[in-house]
N, C-alpha and C positions, 0 to 999 in steps of 0.2 A: 330472780324472776319477778318482774313487776306485775302487780295485780291490776284490777280494774278492767273495764270493758275495752278491748281493742276497737278501733273505729269501725262502725258498721255492724258490730256483733254485740247484740244486747243480751242474748240468752245466756252468755257465759259469765255474767256478772255474779260474783259471790262475795259475801261479806265475811270478814274475819269473825263476826259474831255468830254466823250460821255455822256452828261447829261441825255438824255432820256433813253438810255440803262442802265446806272448806276442806275437810279431811278427805272426802271422796275425790275432790279435784286434785289435791296436792300430795296425797299419800297413796302411791300406787299399791294395789293388792299384791303382796309378795307371796301369797299362797300359804300363809301360816295363820293358825287360829289366834284370835285376839283375846288375851286374858283380861285386859282393862284398857279403857280409853279415857283420858282426862285432858282438860284444857286449862291452862293457867295464863292470866294476863297481868302484866306488870307495867304500870304507868310511870313514865319518867318525864320530869320537867327540868328546865334550866340545863339542857343537854350540854352546852358548851362549858358549864361549870362542874360537870360531873367528875368524879375521881377517875383515875386512869383504869382502875379495875374495880368492879363491884358485883355483888351477887344479890339475887332476888330472895324474897322470903321462900321458905320451903313449901312444897305441896306434895300430896300423896298420889301415887298411881301404881297399881299392881302390887300393893303391899310394900312399896319402897318409897323413900323420901327423895325428892328431886329439887333442883333449883336451876335458875338461869345464871350463867357466868358471862358477864358482858365486859368488853373492852371498848368503851365508847369511841376511842380514837385509835383503835387498832392494838393488836398484841405487840408490845414493844420488842418482843423477841424476833418478830418477823416483819422487817420493813417491806414496803413503806407504811407509814403510820397515819395515812389519810384515809384509812378504811375502818369500818366497824367490824369487830370480831365478836362472835357470839357462839356460846356452847351450851349444851345440856349437860348438867353435872349431877352425878350421883352424890347425894348430900352426906351420907354417913358410911363411907367405905371402911373405916377403921372399926366401926361397931358391928359390922356384918361378919358372919362366920367365915372361917378359913376356906378358901377355894370358891367363894360365892361368885355368881355371875347372874346377869339378867339381860335379856335381849329386848331392845326397844327400837321402834321406828318413830321418827319424830319430824316435825316441821316447825321452823321458827319464822315468825312473821313480824316485821316492824310496820305498823300501820298508823294512818292519820287518825287522831282522836275524834275528829268531827265527821269524817267520811270513811267508814270501815271498809269500803271497797277499794281504797287506795292503799296499797301495801307493797312491800318487797318481801319475798319468801324464798326459803331454801329448805330442802328436806334431805334426810339421810337415815341410815339405820346402823346399829352398832351393838356389839356384845360388850356390855359394861362389866369390867373386872377391877380388881384392886390395882392392877398395873395400868389400866386404861379406864379411869372412872369419869372422864369427861370427853365429849365428842361434839364436833360442830364445824363452824365455818370461820377460818382465820380471815378470809377476805369475803365477808358476807356482802358488803356493798361499799362503794365509794361514798364518803361523807357528802361530797358536793352533790351527788345525785339524790341523796335523801333530803337535802335541804333545798333543792331547787325543783321547780315545777317541770315535770317531764312531759314530752309531747303526747297529747291526747288526754291529759288529766288536768282538772281545774285547780288542784292544790298540790303542795309538796307532801312527801311522806312525813317528814318532821316539820311541823308547822309551829312557829313561835317557840321553838326549842322544846316542844312537847311531842311525845309519841307513845304508843302502846307497843310493848314487846310481848307477843303471845306465843306460847309453845303448845303444840298439839302432840301428845304422847300416847302411843300405843305400846303397851307392854305385851309382848307376844309369848305364846306358849312355846316351850322348847322341850318337846317330848324326848328328843334324842340326847339332850345335854351338850350337844356340840354345834348348835346352830351358830354360824358365823365364827367358828373357832379358828384362830390363826395357827393352831397345831404346834406352837412353840412349846417345847417340853411336854408334848402330848405322849401319853403312855398307852399304847393300844391294848396291851395285856391287862392293865389295870382297869381300863374303861370297858373292855368288851370280853376279856377272857381269851382273845385270839391275837395272833401276831401275823404280820405280813411277810411277803417274799421280796427280796431285793431284785431290782431290775438290772440285768447285765448290760443293757443298752437298748434292745428292742425285744425283750422277752416278756412284755406285759401280757401278750396273748397267752403265753404258756403259764404265767403266774395265775391268770384268771381261771384257766381250766384246772390247774393243780389244786387251787383252793376249793373248787367245786368238787373235785374227786376226793379231796381230803375230808370234806364235810359229809360226803357220802360214806358213812361209817362202815357199812357192810363191805364196801370196796377197800377201805383202809385196812380193815381186819384181814381181808383176803390177801392184800399185799404183804402184810406181816407174816402170813402163813407160808410164803415162798421161802424155801431153805436158802440161806445166803451166808451161813457162818464162815465158810472158807473162801469167800469171795472178797475182791477189792472194790471199794466204792467207785473209783474212776473207771473201772472196767465192767462193772455189773450194773445194769439199769435197775434191776430189782432191788439190790442193796442200796443204791444211791437214792431211789425213791423211798425206800423204808426210812433212810436217814433223814430225808427232807420231812416226811410225815412225823417222825419222832421229834425232830427239832420243833416243828409247828406245835406239837403236843406239849412240849416241856419248856421251850425257850421263853425268856422274857423279852427278847429282842427279835427284830426281823431276821429271817433266815435266808442264807445264800443258796443259789442253785448251780454254782459253778461245777461242783462235783457231779451233779446230775447231767449237765450238758456235756461234760467230759465223757461220762459213761455212754452218752449217745454217739460218741465218736466225732463230736462237733469241734471244729477249730474255733479260735476266739472270734474270728470275723463273722461266724454263723450266728453269734449272739446278737448281731446287729441286723439280722434279716427277719422281716415279718413273715410269718407263715399263716396258713389257713387253719383256724382252730379245729374245724371238723376233721381235716386231713391229719393234723397233729394227733388228735384224739384217737383216730382209727389206727394210725401207725404205732402209737404207744400201746394200744390194746393188743394189736397183732404181735407186738414184741413180747408182751407179758403173758399172753395165753399159753404159749408152749411151755413156759417156765412154771406154770401152775399145774400142768399135767402130772398126775401121780402124787399130788400133794393134797392137803386139806382144802386148798384154794381151787382145785380143779372145778371148772364149770361156773365159777363165780361171775365172770364177765358176761357169759351167756345168760345166766339167771337174772342179772341186774339190768342189762341193756338190750337184750335181743327180743324183738317181737316178730310177728309173722304177718305178711300181707299176701293177698291173692290177686294176680292179674288174670283177667278173663275176657273171653269174647263169647257172647251168648246170642244165638240166633233168635230173631223175633218171631218168625212164622213156622219154624220147625223146632223140635225138641233136640237141640244140639248145643253143647257148651264145651269150649276148650279153655282150660285154666291151668295155672301153675302157682304153687305156693312157695314163697321165698322168705328168707329171714332178713331183717334189717336191724341196724344198731342206732340209726338216727333217721330223721325225716327232714327233707328239705322242703320248705314251704315258701310260696311266692309272697312277696310283699307288694310288688307293683300291681296296682289296680285292685288291691284287696283292702277291706276296711279293718278286719280284725282276724284273730286266730280261727274262729269258727268258719268264717268265709273262706279262708285258705284251705282248711280241711275239706270243706264242701267242694271246693274247686278241685282238690287233689283226687277226690273219689268220684267226680262228675263223670257220667257216662258220655262216650262219644258215639254218635250214630254212624254206622257204616252202610251207606246206601248209594243208589244211582251208580256212578262210575267207581265208587269205592266199596262195592259189596265184598262180603267175606266169602272166601272159597271154603265151604264146609265139606269135610270128607263125607262122601256118600250123598250129599244134598246139593252140590254145585254152588253157584253164587247165591248168597242169601243176604237179606237185610239183617244187620246184627248190632248189638250194643257192646261196646268195648270199654273196659274200665278197670279200676283197682278198688279193692275193699280190704279192710283189715280183719285178720283172723284173731289177733290178740295184740295187745300193747305190752311193753316191758314194764317192770316196776319203776325203773328210772327212765324217763322218756326225754331224749335229747332232741330238741327241735331247732334246726338250723334255718334261720330267716335269711332269705336270699337278698341281702342288702347289697351284694356286689354282683354286677352283671357285665357281660361283655357288650360293648356298644359297637356294632358293626360299622356305623358311620364314622366314629372317631378312631376305630381300630384300637380300642383301649378299654380297660376295665373302668367302670364308673360305679359310684355308690348311690344307692336309692335311699333318699332321706324322707320319703313320704311318711305321713302319719299312719301308724299301724298299731292297733290296740290289742292287748292280751290281758286275760283276767287272772285273779289270784287262784281261782279254781275253775276247772272246765270238765264237763261230763262228755266223754268220748263214746258213750254207748251207741249213739246213732251211726257211728262209723264202723261198728263191728258187724261182720257178715251175719245175716239172719240165720244162716245155717250153722254158724259156729257153735260148738258145744259150750262155750263160755259166754255166750250172748247174754244170758240172764244175770251174770255177775255184775257187781258194781264197777263201773269204769270212771269213777270220779278221781280226778287228778288235782293235786295242789301244787302251786308254783313254789319252787324251792331255790331257784337260781336264775339270775338274769346276767348274761355276759354282754358287756356294753363296749361299743367302739365310738370314739370321738375323733372325727377327722374325715379324710376323704379316701378315695381308692388307693392313693399313693402312700398312705401312712396315717399315723395318728396315735391315739392313746387308748389303752384297753384297761378295763377294770371289771370287777364282778360284784353283784349284789346277791347275797346268799342268806337264807334263813336256815341255820344249821339244824334246828329241831323244833318241836311244837312249842317249847317254852321260850326259846331265845328269840329276840326281836331281829328284824332285818339288819344286816351289817353290810357295809361297803368295804370290799377288799381292794384297795388301790395301791398295788405294789407293796411298799413296806409299811403302809398305814391301814389300820382297820378301825372303822368308826360306825356308830349306829346311824340309821337313816329312817326317814318316815315312809309311810305307804305311798305318798305322793312321789317321793324321790324314786321309788321302785317302779311305779307304773307310769304316771303322767309324764315325768321328765325323760322317759326313755321310749315313748311312743314315736318320737320323731315328728317331722312336720312343723307346723307353726305352734308355738306354745299357747296354751289357753290361759290368759291372764285377765286381771281386772282392768280398771281404768288406767291406761298408760298414755303419756304424751308420745307423739310420733318418734321423737329422738330416743326416748327410753325404750319404746317398743322395738325399734330397729336394733338397738344395742342388745336386747335380750334375745331377739331372733337370731342375730349373728352368733351369739354365744351358744345357743342350744340347737341350732338347725342341724348340725352335723353329729350330735350326740344321740345315739339310739341303740336299742337292743339288736343283737345279731344272733344270739343263741339263748334259748330258754330251756330250763331244766324243770320238768314236772315229775313229782313222785306220786305214785298211785296211793290214794288215801288209805285203802285197806292194808297196805304194806308199809306205811310210814314207820310204824313202831319197830318193824324188823329191819328195814333199810337204814334207819337212823338210830338204832339201838346203841346206847353208850358202850364204849369199850371197857373191858375189865382189865385188871392189872396183869392177868396171865395172858391176855391177848397180845401183849407186846413182847417180842422175842427177848429172852434174857441176854443173848450175846449182843443184841443191839444196844441195850442199856449199858452193858459192860464196856463196849468199845466207845460209846459216846461219852461215858463217864471218864474214860481214859483221855479222850480228846479234850474234854472240859478241863481236866486237871492240867494238861499241857498248856491250854490257853490261859488258865489262871496263873501258871508259872511264868508264861511269857508276859502276862499283864503285870505281875509283881516285878518282873525284871525291868519292864518299861518304867514302872513307878519308882523303882530304886535306881534308875539309870543315873540320876544326879549324884549318886554316891560312888559311881565307878568312872573310870576313864579307860580308853583303849590305848594300848601300847603296841606299835607295829615295829617289827624288827627286820632290818635289811641284813642279809648275810652275803658272804662272798659267792654263795651258790645262786641266790636270787639276782645278784648283780651280774653274774656271768650269763644269765638267761634274759636279761632285760635289754631291750633295744629302744633307746629313746634318750631324751635329755635328762640330766641329773642321774642319781643312783637308782631312782624308782619314780613311779608316778603315784601321788597320793590323792588325786582328784578322781572320784568314782566315775565321772563323766569322760575322763581321759581314756585314751586308747593307745596301745593295747593294755588290757587289764593285767595286773601282776598281783597274784595272790600272795601277799606277804604274810609270814607267820604273825598272828595277832593274839594279844592277851587282854582279857577283860579283867581289870584289877581294881580293888578298892583304892580310892584316892589316898586313904590314910595308911596304905600298906607300906611298911618300911622297905627301903631299897634292898637291904641284904636278903629279906624274905623273897622279894621279887627276883633278885639275881639267882637265888637258889632254884626258883621255879624255871627260869630261862635255861639254866644249866641242865636241869633234869630233862627239859624238852629236847635240847640239842645234844644231850649226853656228853656234856663237857664239865670238868671240875671247875669250881668257882675261880681257882687261881690260874686257869688257862684261857680266860677271855676277859675283856673289858668292854663296857658299853659306852658308846659316844652318843651325845644328844645332837639331833639334827635341828637346825634353825632356819627360819625364813630370812634370807639375806635381803638387803635393800634392792639388789638387782634381780629380784624375783627368782632366785635359785634357792634350793633346799639342800643344805650341805652339812656334814658333821662339823661340829664347832669345837666342843671340848669333851673329854671323857668324864664320866660321872665319878666324883671322888670316892675312893674306897675307904677313906678314914672317917666317914660319917655314916655308920651303919643304920642309924635311926632316922636318917633323912627320908621323908615320905615321897611317894610318886607325885603327889599333887605339888609339893614344894619344888621338885625337880622340874616339872612342866612349867610352873608359873615363873620360876626364877631363872631357869636355864634355857627355856624354849618359848619365850614370849611369842604371842600371835599364832600359836599352834593349838588347835582343838585337841588333836590326839598327840600322844607322846611318841615321836618317831626316833628310833634308835638304830645305830649300826653296831653289829656284833663283831668286835675285833678279836680274832683268835690269836693268842700269843703262841708262837711256834718255838721260840727259844726258851732259855731259862726263865722261870716265872718272875715276872716283874710287874708290879701293880700299875706302873705309869709308863707312858711312851718314853723312848730315849730322850734325854734332855737336849735341847737345841735342834731337835728334828721336827719335821712336819710330815703329815700323812697325805700322800698323793695317790689318787685313783687313776688307773690306766684303762683306756678303751682301744680296741684294735679295729680299724676299718679295713675289711678284706674286700679288695676290688673284684676279685674273681667270684666270690660268693655274694657280693653286695650285702654284707652284714656289718653291723657296728655293735660289738659286744664287749662287756667288761672282762678284764683279765686280772682282776685283783687290785691290791694297793701296794705301795712301797713307802717305807720310811726313808727320808733323805734329810741331810743336814741343810739348814736354811742357807748356809754359806757355800754349799757345793754348787757347781755349775749345772745348768739345765742340760747341757750336752752329755753330762755323766749318765743321763737316763739311757743313752744309746746302748751302752754296755749292758745295763740291767735288763732292758727290753729284749735285746738279742739273746741274752742268756735265758730269759724266761720263755721266749718263743722258740728257743732252740734253733736260732738262725746263726749264720756265721758271724763272728765278732764284728766284721766290717760292713755288714749289710747297711746300705744307705737308707736312712729314715727321714720322714717329715713329721714334725710335731705340731699339734694344734691345741689351743686351749678353749674349753667351754666357758665362755665368759658370762653369758646370759642367754635366754631363749632368743634365737634369731641372730646371735652374734657368736660365731665360731671363727677364731683367728689363727692364722699360721704364726708359729713362734719364730720370730727373727732373732738374730744375735744370741744364739743359744750358748755362747761362751759366757754370758752374764749369769750371776747367781740367782737362785730362786727368790732370795730376798729382794735383789735388784729388780726382778721381773714381777714383784708383788704377788708371787704365788704362795698361798697359805694352806693351812690345814683344810682337808676336805675338797680341795680343788681337783678338777678332772682334766687330764691331758690325754688327747687322742693321738694315736700314731698310725702311720701306714708305711709300707715299703715304697720308696721313691720309684716313680714310673718313668720309663724311657718315652721319648717322643712317639715312637711307633705304638707302644702300649697305650698311650693316651689317645691316639687316633683310633685304635681298634675299639677302645671302650666307647668313644664318642659315636663311632659308626654303628655300634650295637645298641645305642640308646641307653648306655649304662653310666653310672656316676663314677667319676675318676678321683674324687677327693671327699673328705668328710664334710666340707662346707656345703657341697651340693647335696650330699646324702642327708645331712641334718635338715636342709630345706625341704627335702622330700618327706622326712619323718614328721615335720611340723605341719605338713599339708596333706598327709596321707588319708585316704578314705578307702573303705571296702565297698565295692560295687557288686551287687548280686545280679547276675544275668539269668533271665528265664526266657524260654521260647514264648512268643506272643500267642501263637495259634495252636501249635502242636503239643501233644502230650509229652512231657519230659522223658527222655530215653537216651539211647546211645547216640543217635543221630542229632538229637536236640537236647543236649544236657543242660542241667542247671549248674552254674559254676560261679565262682567269685574271683575278683581280681583286686589286688591292693594297688591303687593308683594315687597320684597326687592331684589335688584340686587345681594345680597349675598346669596339668597336662592338657594339651589341646585335643579337640575331637578326634583328629587323625591318629594321635597316639593311643587313645582309648580303643578306637576302631581296629588299629593294627594289632594291639595286644589281644583283643577279643577274637580277631581273625586268626591269630596264631593258635589260640586255644582250640577254636572250632575247626581249624584247618580249612578256612573258607576265605575267599578274597575279601579283604576289608572293605573295598569300595562297593561290594555287593551285600553289605550288611546294613540293615536299617534298624534304628533304635527308637524306642518309645518310652517316655517318662511315665511314672505311675503316681497315683494318689497315695500319700503316706498312710492314710487311715485304713484303706482296704486293698491296696495293691492293684486297683483297677487301672486300665490304660488311660493315659492322659494325652499330652501332645507329642507328636513325632518330633524327635530332635533334629534340628537343621544343622547341616555341616557348614562351618564357617572358619576361615583361616585365622580370624582374630579372636575367636572365643576359646576359653578353656573350660574345664569341667565345672569349676565354681560358677562361671557365667551361665552356662546353659542348664545347670541343675537348679540354680536359683533356690526357690522355696520348697523343692520337693524332698529335701533331706529330712529323714525321720529325726536324725540328730546330725551332728557335724561329721560323723565318721562312717555312716552306712546309708545305703539307699538301694532301690531295686530298679533295674532297667530291663525292659522286654526287648528281645531281638527277633529279627526275621532274616532268614537266608534268602536272598533274592537271586534270580537268574541274570539280572542285568544290574548295572551300576545305579546308585541312588541319583546320579545326575540325570539319567534317562527318565526317572520317575516323575520329573516335573511336567512332562508332557504325556505321561501315561497313567493308567488307572490300574491299581492292584485289586484283583477280585479273587474270591475263594468260592468255588462251586462244590456243593455237596452232591455227590452222585448216588442216586437211589436205584439205578438199574431198571429192570422191568418188574421186580418183585417187591418194590417199596421198602428197600433196606438201605440204610445209610452205609454204603459200601466203602466209600473213600472220599477224601477231600482233595480237590485239585486247585492249586493257585495259578492265576494267570496275570500277566502284565500286558495290557493292550493299550493302544492309543485311545485317548478319551473320546475320539470321534468314531471309534468302532461301533458296530451295531451288534445286537444280541445274536443275529444269525452268524456274524463273524466268530463270536464266542463259541457258538454251537459247532462251527467248523473245526476250531482248535480242539474242542472237547472230543469230537468224534475220532480224532487221531490217537487218543490215548486211552479211551475206555473200550471195553470189550462188549460189543453188541451181541444179542442173541442170534444164534444161527437160525436162519429161516424167519427171523423177525421182520419188523417193519423197517428197521434201519433208520428210524426217525427219532430225533431227540427234541424234548420240550423243556424249556427253562421256565421256572416259576418261583414266586416268593410265597411264604406262608404267613397267614394272619397271626396276630399275637395270641389268639385263643387256641391256635393249632387245629382249628376245625375246617377252615376254608383256605383257598389259595388263589393267587392272581397269576394268570399265565401271561407270558410275554408273547407278542405277535412275531417278534424277530426284527422289527424295524426300529426298536428303541435304541437310542444312543447310550452307551454304557456310562458316559460322563455325566448323564442326568440322573442316574440311579443313586439314591442317598447312600452314604457310607454305612449306615446302620443296617441296611437291608441284607438279610441272609438269603443267598441264592441257592436254589436246588435245580437239579436236572434229572430227567428220567428218560428211559426209552419208551416210546408210545407203544402199548401192547397191540398186538395184531387184532385182538377181539374188539378193541375200541376203534381201531382204524377201519375195521370192516363192519362196524355196526350198521344195521339197516335203519330206514326211516322210522320204523315202528319201535325200535329199541330206544330206551332212555339211558342217558349217561348221567349218573348221580355222583355226589360227593360222599366220600367215606373217610371217617377219621377214627383214631384210636383213643379210648378213654378207659378209666377204671372206676367202676361203681357209680360215679356221678358224671352226667354229661358235661359239667363244667370243668372236670378234671381231665382235660385233653392233653395228649402228649404225642410225640412222634411226628411223622409227616403225613398229612392227609393226601388222598389220591382219588382218581376218577375210576368209576366202574360201570359196566354196562349191565342193565337189568332188562329182562325180556318179558314180553306179554305172556300171561297164563303159566308162567314158570313158578312151581312151588318152591318155597324157600329152601327146602331140603336139597334141591338141585342147585339153586343159587349159591348155597354154602360151598358146594364142591368146587364151583367155578372160583369162588372167593379164595378157597384154600389153594387152588392151583395158581391163582394170581399172586398170592403172597408167598408161595413155596414153603408153607409151614407143615411140619410133621403131624401125623394123625394124633399122637398123644398130646402134643401141645395144643393143637387146634380144637381138641375135645373140650378144652377149658374155656374156649371163647364163648361169649354170649353176644347177641345181636339185638340192636334196638333202633327204632326210628326216633330221631331227636329233632323236635320242631322248635327251633330257636325263637321263631316269631311269636309263638303263643305261650312261651315260658312253661311248656309242659315238661313233666318228668319224662325220662326216656321210656318209650313204649316198646317193651321187648317183643321180639318176633318169634313166632312158632314155625315149625317145619312146614305146616300146612298153609301158611300165609303166602300171599302173592304180593310182594312189595311193589311190583309194577303198578298195581291198582291205586297206590297212595298218590294223592295229588301233591307232587313235590313242588315247593317254592324254592327260590334261590337259596334261602337259608336252611332248608331242611336237609338233613344228612342221615346216612346210615352210620351208626356207631358200632365199633367193635370193642366190646367190654372185656379187657383182659389185663393182667398185671403188667405194669411198666417195670421191666427189669433193667432199664438203662441207668436209672438214678440221675437222669439229666434234669435240667431246670424245666419247670412247668411254666412256660412263657406266658400263658394266658392270664395268670394271676400276677404277673410281674414279680414273681418270687421263686425261690428254689423249691423243688420238691422236698418234702420232709423225709429225711432218711435217718433212722436210728439204727446204728450198727452194733451197739453193745449187747 
């Protein structure tokens, strides 16, 4: 950055000698306290004659000695060398204590010695340590620019080979000890006393909440009090949570949560789904509460987290009030339009006036002016405040994140929000901040971490997945308010960078603890508070882990010996005697032995004999070797006359290029002989069975090298118990991809170059008719073809795309060849499903999560390898989704496949109906087709309405009937219902409103919204009965429903309705709805938040 005044701007002139002004301009305020500020100037002359590297005299700043490190012609390690390199260097790193560090912000300026307003400057900040004791600018400036006069300046920076090099150093306070730490070799436990939780993929939100609950020691103690001694951690949420807490308490390393999520009943892919923390917290508490009943922990959750609020309507002119007291476990507060926490609370309890057309129907008093609102009867000891950072944007039909600035204090007095009539009004309601859960990102995803103050003495800590580090008060509050950061003097480019970095990082959940109860809520745990069985089981686990660790550390002392037997060979279908590559398929579990490399052979052979129950004189072991033609075959038997020969020597000398020692166990059936018959070779045989389409080993045979190959005919026929003259064809496994028919079988084995360990495959010779029959059935007629299939085989898993797997839509797998064409795959799938192959449609899937990808196109020239492309998880398995169609896939090119969810007249998802219609069809054509297959209500309207539902599940868009189905996006989910007679016959005075289903919070919508008629002057007690009839819900279930007006436009909390209310009198806007608050028992995705509903099944 060149100094001096830009043309036309005089006020900006600053001299390198005006230290305070220069620092204010070129050293931005980083928000940290300054311990010391010093300036040092070093004058240099005869620049072109300077040494390649030189250092300035030392100077003091912040109790440390510093100096300037200069490369006048550039650092030779980093070409080009026509630049100046300059650094700030810590002068005495070796004399400083072990583990020292200091944090400094600095600027280096090279200036003209006659005019100090002409300079070139750069600034930086750094954590100086023994490993990084200098920091600065390798390409500070090009030499030619320093020696030449730049535009707008009267002189060059370096004039007559002289210049001043000035460094401005601020040594900053580092109260946390981790300022600008790179966290290499960082030890959370050592630095903070706490450890982090490992992230499984997208479980940061869960980690944040778990750390907050763990640090709420009363809660941790209650979890320990749940009896779990006879339970299994992957099946018991209580035990898995106990184990996580105990590991956090005792481990020196970050703790895993895989056991815990398995206990939730989650599949691996659910660890990659973000969930709402508030919802997760509620579902977790709902799961734990029943398990606390009848134990010492009973009532702990209610005692910690449950408060009470009163919703009321109070008449202005008469003495009448209707009120209801309800419990809450958390409070949702608005962020949008609010300055701070106090303002949100005041808005939450603000009274709404009911007057003019919106008067309240008071029992015995008629329509009255009234005040409607919410007031708190009590707050819980641990107060969870959910900040509404995520909202549904009706214009975008999507969730958006609100990043507005929103302030919250370290302590807050909530006394003003307690009901004046409450018996606890006079108590202290001072709360202290103990946790801030933070989200960095947008509504589609991001990163989660927690800031927690575990007790009165411990400082604030940042729990960021597997790392825990101290933080400053500024990092807790200011940096998580959101909005624009409040910084000191920044140049526009720096300000924009900082704004981009911090704009999306802000608090979304706050944890306050009542000051009067902090000592009880955060009381330290005693030794006896941790269950003895938990310690015992985890100590056992730790011993097992230590044993595995020792095993890994001692691994270099051992080798693995794998043994092929006649039994494993008979079960193996593939090339060679077995496969030794773990990635190969099919997997063959060979007997394996982990042995010391220095173990003598005779000891090892005794061990093998004991394993297979064979005397040592009844078997010999052959060493398998990697041949040059990429086969792995038995080469020579291990000599029996060298009993002290070690396993390592055998591997190194007899089986070069093999990591493991691979052996063949050769059982001696005749009289005991230590060595094979002289002049004989060992040949392995495989049988290709055309009828079963199998290729399996049938043992080995010793033959004389000089005997003829055709002598095998008799041996094979005898072994297979076939007639002596059965015609055979012999093939040799030469190398992968090369299987050849043996011609001229009258030659000897020696003449055919067949040696020890070679494999000969045989089959019964087929007649012309048999060959044609095999071909017509799509079967392989010889080993050459079958080996080609084996080399290219893949397992494809088929799953129904839309339907739930069952008898009609099974999940199944087929073993196919990558060389098979689309029609072969379709034919085999059709055979399994008993469905016309041309009426099957296939869709590829994403390897990571199994989600649908592109529909597979039928092509005569493509095979499975072509159209599967990159979707294979590995070379041998993949997943394809299928659909059973009513028409051929050829017709689909001009038609549109639709699925309609039918909800009938009682708002129930009764069935799903697929349709295939021309893309030019209208919605009313679709209605016509649907009317023929659904059952309409007797005496009903007989009218059907088609609609789509918004992503927040609150509103819907109805189709007029004239829309062309080809214009409807593929992702749109279509619903249809029978229009109720009540709605069809509504009068002009009636209102038709939107109704949706939710649970506890208006933002937690689910199910299918519907339309409902409300009538003038009708008390809600009567309206409810009509609602019950509309939904067809039984009395017992309907008694659990609650009802609320939800005003989306004003971001109000749901306003619950009493039996005496007349909701007709409410001034409904397009966004206002009636909400039915009841438990979602479907377990389906909550689409409004673009995430699955949290379900804990354990």
